[in-house]
Backbone as XML, in Angstrom:
<?xml version="1.0"?>
<chain id="A" units="angstrom">
  <residue number="1" name="UNK">
    <atom name="N" x="-15.064" y="-5.099" z="-15.221"/>
    <atom name="CA" x="-14.088" y="-4.430" z="-14.623"/>
    <atom name="C" x="-14.165" y="-4.558" z="-13.302"/>
  </residue>
  <residue number="2" name="UNK">
    <atom name="N" x="-12.983" y="-5.228" z="-12.761"/>
    <atom name="CA" x="-12.994" y="-5.097" z="-11.092"/>
    <atom name="C" x="-12.388" y="-3.928" z="-10.311"/>
  </residue>
  <residue number="3" name="UNK">
    <atom name="N" x="-12.955" y="-3.490" z="-9.308"/>
    <atom name="CA" x="-12.103" y="-2.114" z="-8.849"/>
    <atom name="C" x="-10.904" y="-2.574" z="-7.674"/>
  </residue>
  <residue number="4" name="UNK">
    <atom name="N" x="-9.757" y="-2.101" z="-7.933"/>
    <atom name="CA" x="-8.764" y="-2.128" z="-6.927"/>
    <atom name="C" x="-9.108" y="-1.774" z="-5.401"/>
  </residue>
  <residue number="5" name="UNK">
    <atom name="N" x="-8.970" y="-2.735" z="-4.734"/>
    <atom name="CA" x="-8.933" y="-2.339" z="-3.170"/>
    <atom name="C" x="-7.990" y="-0.991" z="-3.007"/>
  </residue>
  <residue number="6" name="UNK">
    <atom name="N" x="-8.588" y="0.092" z="-2.151"/>
    <atom name="CA" x="-7.948" y="1.181" z="-1.569"/>
    <atom name="C" x="-8.089" y="1.093" z="-0.122"/>
  </residue>
  <residue number="7" name="UNK">
    <atom name="N" x="-7.278" y="2.025" z="0.714"/>
    <atom name="CA" x="-7.703" y="2.455" z="2.216"/>
    <atom name="C" x="-8.969" y="3.155" z="2.115"/>
  </residue>
  <residue number="8" name="UNK">
    <atom name="N" x="-9.368" y="3.666" z="1.196"/>
    <atom name="CA" x="-10.629" y="4.387" z="1.185"/>
    <atom name="C" x="-12.017" y="3.258" z="1.430"/>
  </residue>
  <residue number="9" name="UNK">
    <atom name="N" x="-11.665" y="2.638" z="0.437"/>
    <atom name="CA" x="-12.705" y="1.511" z="0.319"/>
    <atom name="C" x="-12.743" y="0.285" z="1.806"/>
  </residue>
  <residue number="10" name="UNK">
    <atom name="N" x="-11.480" y="0.418" z="2.249"/>
    <atom name="CA" x="-11.572" y="-0.395" z="3.849"/>
    <atom name="C" x="-12.106" y="0.601" z="5.002"/>
  </residue>
  <residue number="11" name="UNK">
    <atom name="N" x="-11.631" y="1.841" z="4.781"/>
    <atom name="CA" x="-11.678" y="2.698" z="6.162"/>
    <atom name="C" x="-12.677" y="3.522" z="6.030"/>
  </residue>
  <residue number="12" name="UNK">
    <atom name="N" x="-12.987" y="3.928" z="4.704"/>
    <atom name="CA" x="-13.772" y="5.108" z="4.257"/>
    <atom name="C" x="-12.961" y="6.416" z="3.984"/>
  </residue>
  <residue number="13" name="UNK">
    <atom name="N" x="-13.670" y="7.372" z="3.376"/>
    <atom name="CA" x="-13.273" y="8.667" z="2.850"/>
    <atom name="C" x="-12.132" y="9.434" z="4.088"/>
  </residue>
  <residue number="14" name="UNK">
    <atom name="N" x="-11.000" y="10.073" z="3.380"/>
    <atom name="CA" x="-10.355" y="10.724" z="4.131"/>
    <atom name="C" x="-10.996" y="11.786" z="4.881"/>
  </residue>
  <residue number="15" name="UNK">
    <atom name="N" x="-10.829" y="12.101" z="6.124"/>
    <atom name="CA" x="-11.508" y="13.487" z="6.678"/>
    <atom name="C" x="-10.581" y="14.324" z="7.499"/>
  </residue>
  <residue number="16" name="UNK">
    <atom name="N" x="-11.041" y="15.449" z="7.231"/>
    <atom name="CA" x="-10.094" y="16.444" z="7.712"/>
    <atom name="C" x="-9.263" y="16.918" z="6.972"/>
  </residue>
  <residue number="17" name="UNK">
    <atom name="N" x="-8.359" y="18.085" z="7.629"/>
    <atom name="CA" x="-7.107" y="18.657" z="6.959"/>
    <atom name="C" x="-6.043" y="17.781" z="7.180"/>
  </residue>
  <residue number="18" name="UNK">
    <atom name="N" x="-5.013" y="17.645" z="6.404"/>
    <atom name="CA" x="-3.716" y="17.019" z="6.501"/>
    <atom name="C" x="-2.801" y="18.119" z="6.967"/>
  </residue>
  <residue number="19" name="UNK">
    <atom name="N" x="-2.539" y="18.213" z="8.142"/>
    <atom name="CA" x="-1.497" y="19.095" z="8.804"/>
    <atom name="C" x="0.100" y="19.121" z="8.549"/>
  </residue>
  <residue number="20" name="UNK">
    <atom name="N" x="0.259" y="17.714" z="8.602"/>
    <atom name="CA" x="1.824" y="17.453" z="8.679"/>
    <atom name="C" x="2.164" y="16.695" z="7.547"/>
  </residue>
  <residue number="21" name="UNK">
    <atom name="N" x="3.160" y="16.489" z="6.911"/>
    <atom name="CA" x="3.981" y="15.851" z="5.850"/>
    <atom name="C" x="3.295" y="14.380" z="5.716"/>
  </residue>
  <residue number="22" name="UNK">
    <atom name="N" x="3.515" y="13.934" z="6.916"/>
    <atom name="CA" x="3.044" y="12.443" z="7.262"/>
    <atom name="C" x="1.465" y="12.252" z="6.553"/>
  </residue>
  <residue number="23" name="UNK">
    <atom name="N" x="0.892" y="13.352" z="7.180"/>
    <atom name="CA" x="-0.811" y="13.070" z="7.007"/>
    <atom name="C" x="-0.992" y="13.312" z="5.744"/>
  </residue>
  <residue number="24" name="UNK">
    <atom name="N" x="-0.140" y="14.112" z="4.944"/>
    <atom name="CA" x="-0.007" y="14.577" z="3.460"/>
    <atom name="C" x="0.236" y="13.412" z="2.831"/>
  </residue>
  <residue number="25" name="UNK">
    <atom name="N" x="1.125" y="12.601" z="2.895"/>
    <atom name="CA" x="1.585" y="11.284" z="2.257"/>
    <atom name="C" x="0.402" y="10.413" z="2.487"/>
  </residue>
  <residue number="26" name="UNK">
    <atom name="N" x="-0.256" y="10.169" z="3.739"/>
    <atom name="CA" x="-1.515" y="9.194" z="3.789"/>
    <atom name="C" x="-2.602" y="9.727" z="2.907"/>
  </residue>
  <residue number="27" name="UNK">
    <atom name="N" x="-2.687" y="10.966" z="2.998"/>
    <atom name="CA" x="-4.294" y="11.332" z="2.127"/>
    <atom name="C" x="-3.736" y="11.251" z="0.713"/>
  </residue>
  <residue number="28" name="UNK">
    <atom name="N" x="-2.685" y="11.413" z="0.210"/>
    <atom name="CA" x="-2.392" y="11.298" z="-1.155"/>
    <atom name="C" x="-2.111" y="9.904" z="-1.657"/>
  </residue>
  <residue number="29" name="UNK">
    <atom name="N" x="-2.183" y="8.906" z="-0.852"/>
    <atom name="CA" x="-2.187" y="7.513" z="-1.220"/>
    <atom name="C" x="-3.602" y="7.142" z="-0.751"/>
  </residue>
  <residue number="30" name="UNK">
    <atom name="N" x="-4.544" y="7.579" z="-0.081"/>
    <atom name="CA" x="-5.524" y="7.205" z="0.453"/>
    <atom name="C" x="-6.545" y="6.081" z="-0.569"/>
  </residue>
  <residue number="31" name="UNK">
    <atom name="N" x="-6.570" y="6.944" z="-1.867"/>
    <atom name="CA" x="-7.430" y="6.188" z="-3.071"/>
    <atom name="C" x="-6.649" y="5.501" z="-4.055"/>
  </residue>
  <residue number="32" name="UNK">
    <atom name="N" x="-5.391" y="5.206" z="-3.763"/>
    <atom name="CA" x="-4.492" y="4.419" z="-4.836"/>
    <atom name="C" x="-4.553" y="2.889" z="-4.112"/>
  </residue>
  <residue number="33" name="UNK">
    <atom name="N" x="-4.861" y="2.395" z="-5.281"/>
    <atom name="CA" x="-4.861" y="0.602" z="-5.269"/>
    <atom name="C" x="-3.842" y="0.090" z="-4.282"/>
  </residue>
  <residue number="34" name="UNK">
    <atom name="N" x="-3.906" y="-0.701" z="-3.454"/>
    <atom name="CA" x="-2.949" y="-1.066" z="-2.579"/>
    <atom name="C" x="-1.663" y="-1.505" z="-3.327"/>
  </residue>
  <residue number="35" name="UNK">
    <atom name="N" x="-2.022" y="-2.363" z="-4.383"/>
    <atom name="CA" x="-1.002" y="-3.270" z="-5.020"/>
    <atom name="C" x="-0.191" y="-2.055" z="-5.988"/>
  </residue>
  <residue number="36" name="UNK">
    <atom name="N" x="-0.673" y="-0.848" z="-5.715"/>
    <atom name="CA" x="0.351" y="0.088" z="-6.459"/>
    <atom name="C" x="0.938" y="1.161" z="-5.694"/>
  </residue>
  <residue number="37" name="UNK">
    <atom name="N" x="0.883" y="0.967" z="-4.329"/>
    <atom name="CA" x="1.694" y="1.549" z="-3.464"/>
    <atom name="C" x="3.051" y="1.739" z="-3.520"/>
  </residue>
  <residue number="38" name="UNK">
    <atom name="N" x="3.943" y="2.622" z="-3.405"/>
    <atom name="CA" x="5.314" y="2.775" z="-3.336"/>
    <atom name="C" x="5.659" y="2.018" z="-2.498"/>
  </residue>
  <residue number="39" name="UNK">
    <atom name="N" x="6.976" y="1.327" z="-1.938"/>
    <atom name="CA" x="7.623" y="0.782" z="-0.764"/>
    <atom name="C" x="7.391" y="1.593" z="0.366"/>
  </residue>
  <residue number="40" name="UNK">
    <atom name="N" x="7.725" y="3.090" z="-0.239"/>
    <atom name="CA" x="7.766" y="3.955" z="1.093"/>
    <atom name="C" x="6.466" y="4.010" z="1.706"/>
  </residue>
  <residue number="41" name="UNK">
    <atom name="N" x="5.168" y="4.059" z="0.726"/>
    <atom name="CA" x="3.785" y="3.935" z="1.035"/>
    <atom name="C" x="3.348" y="2.748" z="2.120"/>
  </residue>
  <residue number="42" name="UNK">
    <atom name="N" x="3.724" y="1.716" z="1.322"/>
    <atom name="CA" x="3.481" y="0.338" z="2.190"/>
    <atom name="C" x="3.972" y="0.423" z="3.495"/>
  </residue>
  <residue number="43" name="UNK">
    <atom name="N" x="5.496" y="0.920" z="3.645"/>
    <atom name="CA" x="5.985" y="1.211" z="5.316"/>
    <atom name="C" x="5.384" y="2.064" z="6.007"/>
  </residue>
  <residue number="44" name="UNK">
    <atom name="N" x="5.024" y="3.260" z="5.209"/>
    <atom name="CA" x="4.150" y="4.262" z="6.285"/>
    <atom name="C" x="2.990" y="3.878" z="6.770"/>
  </residue>
  <residue number="45" name="UNK">
    <atom name="N" x="1.845" y="3.113" z="6.025"/>
    <atom name="CA" x="0.724" y="2.911" z="6.225"/>
    <atom name="C" x="0.964" y="1.515" z="7.252"/>
  </residue>
  <residue number="46" name="UNK">
    <atom name="N" x="2.067" y="0.650" z="7.166"/>
    <atom name="CA" x="2.343" y="-0.282" z="8.095"/>
    <atom name="C" x="2.795" y="0.272" z="9.391"/>
  </residue>
  <residue number="47" name="UNK">
    <atom name="N" x="3.564" y="1.374" z="9.615"/>
    <atom name="CA" x="4.205" y="2.008" z="10.606"/>
    <atom name="C" x="3.045" y="2.689" z="11.459"/>
  </residue>
  <residue number="48" name="UNK">
    <atom name="N" x="2.037" y="3.292" z="10.648"/>
    <atom name="CA" x="1.143" y="4.090" z="11.123"/>
    <atom name="C" x="-0.270" y="3.009" z="11.471"/>
  </residue>
  <residue number="49" name="UNK">
    <atom name="N" x="-0.037" y="1.734" z="11.340"/>
    <atom name="CA" x="-1.370" y="0.800" z="11.595"/>
    <atom name="C" x="-2.349" y="1.145" z="10.828"/>
  </residue>
  <residue number="50" name="UNK">
    <atom name="N" x="-2.543" y="1.500" z="9.626"/>
    <atom name="CA" x="-3.302" y="2.217" z="8.772"/>
    <atom name="C" x="-3.655" y="0.896" z="7.937"/>
  </residue>
  <residue number="51" name="UNK">
    <atom name="N" x="-4.833" y="0.102" z="7.939"/>
    <atom name="CA" x="-5.067" y="-1.100" z="6.861"/>
    <atom name="C" x="-3.945" y="-1.820" z="7.083"/>
  </residue>
  <residue number="52" name="UNK">
    <atom name="N" x="-3.385" y="-2.311" z="8.308"/>
    <atom name="CA" x="-2.235" y="-3.130" z="8.550"/>
    <atom name="C" x="-2.408" y="-4.520" z="7.996"/>
  </residue>
  <residue number="53" name="UNK">
    <atom name="N" x="-3.551" y="-5.093" z="8.005"/>
    <atom name="CA" x="-3.644" y="-6.485" z="7.479"/>
    <atom name="C" x="-3.561" y="-6.549" z="6.081"/>
  </residue>
  <residue number="54" name="UNK">
    <atom name="N" x="-3.911" y="-5.656" z="5.536"/>
    <atom name="CA" x="-4.045" y="-5.757" z="4.144"/>
    <atom name="C" x="-2.688" y="-5.248" z="3.427"/>
  </residue>
  <residue number="55" name="UNK">
    <atom name="N" x="-2.051" y="-4.431" z="4.192"/>
    <atom name="CA" x="-0.441" y="-3.675" z="3.651"/>
    <atom name="C" x="0.513" y="-4.698" z="4.057"/>
  </residue>
  <residue number="56" name="UNK">
    <atom name="N" x="0.175" y="-5.521" z="5.221"/>
    <atom name="CA" x="1.080" y="-6.749" z="5.362"/>
    <atom name="C" x="1.171" y="-7.635" z="4.527"/>
  </residue>
  <residue number="57" name="UNK">
    <atom name="N" x="-0.074" y="-7.963" z="4.058"/>
    <atom name="CA" x="0.072" y="-9.185" z="2.776"/>
    <atom name="C" x="0.521" y="-8.795" z="1.592"/>
  </residue>
  <residue number="58" name="UNK">
    <atom name="N" x="0.670" y="-7.336" z="1.244"/>
    <atom name="CA" x="1.491" y="-6.714" z="0.220"/>
    <atom name="C" x="3.060" y="-6.563" z="0.586"/>
  </residue>
  <residue number="59" name="UNK">
    <atom name="N" x="3.341" y="-6.324" z="1.820"/>
    <atom name="CA" x="4.587" y="-6.135" z="2.100"/>
    <atom name="C" x="5.379" y="-7.580" z="1.905"/>
  </residue>
  <residue number="60" name="UNK">
    <atom name="N" x="4.236" y="-8.633" z="2.372"/>
    <atom name="CA" x="5.088" y="-9.969" z="2.259"/>
    <atom name="C" x="5.274" y="-10.516" z="0.778"/>
  </residue>
  <residue number="61" name="UNK">
    <atom name="N" x="4.493" y="-10.078" z="0.125"/>
    <atom name="CA" x="4.432" y="-10.603" z="-1.489"/>
    <atom name="C" x="5.690" y="-9.874" z="-1.891"/>
  </residue>
  <residue number="62" name="UNK">
    <atom name="N" x="5.853" y="-8.579" z="-1.614"/>
    <atom name="CA" x="7.033" y="-7.950" z="-2.321"/>
    <atom name="C" x="8.272" y="-8.508" z="-1.664"/>
  </residue>
  <residue number="63" name="UNK">
    <atom name="N" x="8.489" y="-8.643" z="-0.502"/>
    <atom name="CA" x="9.581" y="-9.415" z="0.126"/>
    <atom name="C" x="9.525" y="-10.747" z="-0.440"/>
  </residue>
  <residue number="64" name="UNK">
    <atom name="N" x="8.876" y="-11.606" z="-0.663"/>
    <atom name="CA" x="8.976" y="-12.846" z="-1.388"/>
    <atom name="C" x="9.541" y="-12.505" z="-2.786"/>
  </residue>
  <residue number="65" name="UNK">
    <atom name="N" x="9.015" y="-11.680" z="-3.461"/>
    <atom name="CA" x="9.518" y="-11.355" z="-4.687"/>
    <atom name="C" x="10.838" y="-11.031" z="-4.834"/>
  </residue>
  <residue number="66" name="UNK">
    <atom name="N" x="11.168" y="-10.177" z="-3.940"/>
    <atom name="CA" x="12.624" y="-9.758" z="-3.893"/>
    <atom name="C" x="13.468" y="-10.859" z="-3.514"/>
  </residue>
  <residue number="67" name="UNK">
    <atom name="N" x="13.356" y="-11.998" z="-2.953"/>
    <atom name="CA" x="14.282" y="-12.828" z="-2.273"/>
    <atom name="C" x="14.147" y="-14.074" z="-3.165"/>
  </residue>
  <residue number="68" name="UNK">
    <atom name="N" x="13.017" y="-14.252" z="-4.192"/>
    <atom name="CA" x="12.765" y="-15.301" z="-4.724"/>
    <atom name="C" x="13.054" y="-14.995" z="-6.235"/>
  </residue>
  <residue number="69" name="UNK">
    <atom name="N" x="14.076" y="-15.563" z="-7.091"/>
    <atom name="CA" x="14.123" y="-15.163" z="-8.299"/>
    <atom name="C" x="12.864" y="-15.676" z="-9.393"/>
  </residue>
  <residue number="70" name="UNK">
    <atom name="N" x="12.292" y="-16.833" z="-9.111"/>
    <atom name="CA" x="10.950" y="-17.461" z="-9.859"/>
    <atom name="C" x="9.882" y="-16.406" z="-9.545"/>
  </residue>
  <residue number="71" name="UNK">
    <atom name="N" x="9.724" y="-16.100" z="-8.592"/>
    <atom name="CA" x="8.463" y="-15.201" z="-8.135"/>
    <atom name="C" x="8.841" y="-13.682" z="-8.801"/>
  </residue>
  <residue number="72" name="UNK">
    <atom name="N" x="10.240" y="-13.089" z="-8.883"/>
    <atom name="CA" x="9.985" y="-11.735" z="-9.678"/>
    <atom name="C" x="10.252" y="-12.300" z="-11.220"/>
  </residue>
  <residue number="73" name="UNK">
    <atom name="N" x="10.317" y="-13.235" z="-11.828"/>
    <atom name="CA" x="10.061" y="-13.817" z="-13.000"/>
    <atom name="C" x="8.340" y="-13.527" z="-13.231"/>
  </residue>
  <residue number="74" name="UNK">
    <atom name="N" x="7.820" y="-14.087" z="-12.471"/>
    <atom name="CA" x="6.162" y="-14.382" z="-12.705"/>
    <atom name="C" x="5.882" y="-13.063" z="-12.432"/>
  </residue>
  <residue number="75" name="UNK">
    <atom name="N" x="6.104" y="-12.115" z="-11.784"/>
    <atom name="CA" x="5.652" y="-10.809" z="-11.641"/>
    <atom name="C" x="6.183" y="-9.695" z="-12.801"/>
  </residue>
  <residue number="76" name="UNK">
    <atom name="N" x="7.140" y="-10.286" z="-13.764"/>
    <atom name="CA" x="7.570" y="-9.361" z="-14.733"/>
    <atom name="C" x="8.769" y="-8.488" z="-14.381"/>
  </residue>
  <residue number="77" name="UNK">
    <atom name="N" x="9.287" y="-9.023" z="-13.431"/>
    <atom name="CA" x="10.376" y="-8.166" z="-12.798"/>
    <atom name="C" x="11.759" y="-8.830" z="-13.122"/>
  </residue>
  <residue number="78" name="UNK">
    <atom name="N" x="12.777" y="-8.166" z="-13.033"/>
    <atom name="CA" x="14.137" y="-8.615" z="-13.345"/>
    <atom name="C" x="15.060" y="-8.712" z="-11.935"/>
  </residue>
</chain>
């Protein structure tokens, strides 16, 4: 069984207290596999420049899927 890539596996464990709602959203997604991020989480991490190269790959994949019907079919989407 392969382990999915998470922000934690790229950057390390979350450290400190999440004092703002933005920090709470980031902390809550920290151990979530990158391919399971919601669109809001992808945008948040890109805007905050957290794991940006990896999130950019995911964002591009989702955009391609949204604009290319054959790609959506391959991903099991309608």
